[in-house]
N, C-alpha and C positions, 0 to 999 in steps of 0.2 A: 171131753169125756175122759175120765180116769178110772182105771180098774184098781181095786184094792187087792194087794197080794202080799204074802209074806215070803214069797220066793225071792232068793237073792240071785242077781245076775253074776255069772262068773266071767272071767276074762275072755273065754271063747265065745260066750253069748254077746259080750260087748263088741268083740271083733266082728262077729257075724252081722250084728245090727249096724255097725259103722259101715261095713261094705254095702249093705242094703241102702243105707242113707246116702252114701256117695253115689251109687247107681241112680237112685231116685232123683237126687239133685241134678245130676248130669242130664238125665232124660227130660227134666222139666226146666232146665236152664236156671236153676236156683243156686245162688252162691252159698257154699257150704257153711260159712260163718255168719249167715244172715239170721234174722229173727224168724223168717219163714222156715229155714232149715231146722232151727231149734224146735219149732212147733212140730215139724215132721218127725224129728227125733223122739219127742215125747210121745207122739202117737204110735210110732213104731214100737217103742218099749211097752206101751199099754197093750197093743195087739199081741206082741210076743208073750207077755205075761198072761194074756187071756188064752194063749194056746196056739196061736197061728205061728207056724215055724217055716213055711215055704217062702223063699224070697219074693217070688212074683205075687203070691197072695198078700204078703205084707205091703208091697208096693201098690197093689190094687186097692188096699184098704185106705190108702192116702187120697184116692180119688173121691170127689164128692159123688153122692148118689145122683143119677140122672133124674131130671124133672120129667114128669109125665105130661104129655100134651093135655091142656085143659085144666091143669092143676093150679 
């Protein structure tokens, strides 16, 4: 999923997102320079541009939605 935005990310935004990515990778045991981490980074940027700014909320958005029993 990719959100269309004309907003530009500034250095402080990138620094913030890098910190969130590093924390998320550490919590999940994902190597920072892996393809999985690159996908997480793209998702974090998308959610950030969508308007989610709280670090924990951004990390939560990386988790898949839980499946309901019987689905």
